[in-house]
C-alpha positions in Angstrom: 128.5 22.0 131.4 131.4 23.5 133.3 131.1 26.3 130.5 127.8 26.6 131.3 128.1 26.8 134.7 130.9 29.8 134.8 129.4 31.5 132.6 125.7 31.7 134.1 128.0 32.3 137.8 129.6 35.5 135.7 126.4 36.7 134.0 125.4 36.6 138.4 128.1 38.6 139.1 127.8 41.3 136.6 124.1 41.7 137.8 125.1 42.0 140.8 127.5 44.3 140.4 125.4 46.4 138.4 123.1 47.3 140.1 126.0 50.0 142.3 126.3 50.6 138.7 125.0 54.6 137.3 122.4 54.2 135.5 121.3 56.4 131.3 118.4 57.3 133.1 121.4 59.9 135.1 123.3 60.8 133.3 123.4 64.5 132.2 120.0 65.5 129.7 123.0 67.8 127.4 124.6 64.0 126.2 121.4 63.2 124.5 121.4 66.7 122.3 125.2 66.2 121.4 125.5 69.6 121.6 129.1 69.0 122.8 131.8 66.7 122.2 133.4 64.4 124.3 130.5 62.1 125.1 130.4 58.2 123.8 128.8 54.9 123.0 130.6 51.3 123.1 129.8 48.0 122.0 131.3 44.9 120.9 130.7 43.0 117.1 131.0 40.2 117.8 132.0 36.8 114.3 130.9 34.4 113.4 130.3 31.5 116.1 132.2 34.1 118.8 135.7 33.8 116.2 136.4 37.2 117.8 134.9 40.3 118.2 135.4 44.7 117.3 135.4 46.2 120.4 133.6 49.4 119.0 133.9 53.2 120.6 131.6 56.5 118.6 132.0 60.2 119.8 128.7 61.1 119.9 128.2 64.6 118.5 130.4 63.9 115.4 129.7 60.0 114.5 133.7 59.5 114.9 134.4 56.1 115.2 137.7 53.8 117.4 137.7 50.6 117.5 140.0 47.0 118.2 140.0 43.6 116.6 139.6 41.5 120.1 141.0 37.8 120.7 138.2 36.4 122.8 134.7 39.3 124.2 136.1 39.3 128.0 136.2 42.1 130.1 139.6 42.2 130.7 140.5 42.5 126.3 137.3 44.9 126.6 139.3 46.7 129.4 142.5 47.5 127.4 140.7 48.1 124.0 139.3 51.4 125.9 142.5 52.3 127.9 144.1 51.9 124.2 141.6 53.7 122.3 141.2 56.8 125.2 144.5 56.9 125.6 145.4 59.0 122.1 142.1 61.1 123.1 142.5 64.4 124.7 140.9 64.5 128.0 138.9 67.5 127.4 136.9 65.0 124.6 136.9 62.2 127.7 133.4 62.9 129.0 130.8 60.1 129.3 130.9 56.7 127.8 127.8 54.6 127.5 127.8 50.7 127.5 125.7 47.8 126.4 125.1 44.9 129.7 127.4 42.5 128.6 129.5 40.7 130.6 132.9 42.6 128.7 131.9 45.7 130.4 132.0 44.5 133.6 135.5 45.8 134.4 133.9 49.1 133.7 135.5 51.0 136.8 138.6 50.0 135.6 138.0 51.8 132.7 136.8 54.7 134.5 139.1 55.4 136.3 142.3 54.9 133.3 140.6 57.0 131.0 138.7 59.5 133.2 134.9 59.0 131.6 132.0 59.1 133.9 130.2 55.6 132.2 126.9 55.2 132.7 124.6 51.8 131.7 122.2 51.6 129.2 119.4 50.2 130.1 118.2 46.1 129.6 117.5 45.2 125.9 117.3 48.9 124.9 119.6 49.4 122.5 118.2 52.4 120.8 119.2 53.9 123.8 123.3 54.0 122.1 121.3 54.8 118.9 124.8 56.5 117.3 126.6 53.4 118.5 124.3 50.6 117.2 123.9 52.7 114.2 127.8 53.0 113.6 128.5 48.9 114.3 125.6 48.4 111.3 127.8 50.4 109.0 130.7 48.6 110.3 129.3 45.4 109.9 129.1 46.3 105.7 132.8 45.3 105.9 132.4 42.4 108.8 129.1 41.0 107.6 127.4 38.9 110.7 128.2 35.4 109.2 131.9 36.3 108.6 134.1 34.5 110.8 136.8 36.7 112.7 139.6 34.6 113.1 141.5 35.8 110.3 140.7 39.6 111.1 143.5 42.0 111.7 143.5 45.4 112.9 145.1 46.6 109.7 141.2 45.5 108.3 139.6 47.0 110.8 141.4 49.9 111.1 140.9 50.7 107.0 137.2 50.2 107.6 137.0 52.4 109.9 139.1 55.6 108.4 136.8 54.3 105.0 133.9 55.2 107.8 135.3 58.4 109.0 135.9 60.4 106.4 133.0 59.1 105.0 130.2 62.9 104.5 127.3 62.5 106.8 124.0 64.2 106.1 123.5 65.2 109.9 127.6 66.5 109.3 126.2 68.9 106.6 127.8 66.4 104.5 131.3 67.0 106.4 133.2 64.1 107.4 132.9 62.4 111.1 137.2 62.8 111.3 136.7 66.8 109.8 134.1 67.1 112.8 136.2 65.5 115.5 139.8 66.7 114.9 138.8 70.1 113.8 137.9 70.8 117.5 141.6 69.2 119.2 
């Protein structure tokens, strides 16, 4: 009972904090057109029985994926994963990040400060507003199905799956790979 009360308190605090956050409706229109690099979408993929999570970040134009294993789906862990992923990305490719409304995203101000990304939140229960990320998480689920426990999953396992997805030709990219599209512009 204590855990449920604590979770409800955290969710309420995050909902109150999110009232001040930028909504997707305030995001620049050109982001939707996928004409420029540097606009990202983020989310988490959760293992069976909350046995672990994977933080995912997908660049909208190229479909380039970055993913990090989280032992627990906490805001602090998600924040650290975001900092780690975006540290390797040049500043010119860090413009916006559109996130889901999960409580693990509640440290968005810290992420924004350290990555220099402008963070926006999709409307609640509107997962299609982050369609690139939802589609990519679906592709990642081929490697890590919903009924799979993430307890013994390693970062190396995730890196191997990400490598396969980033080097897989895509029709929408004229059969180039996300890695070719994204890294060719550096």
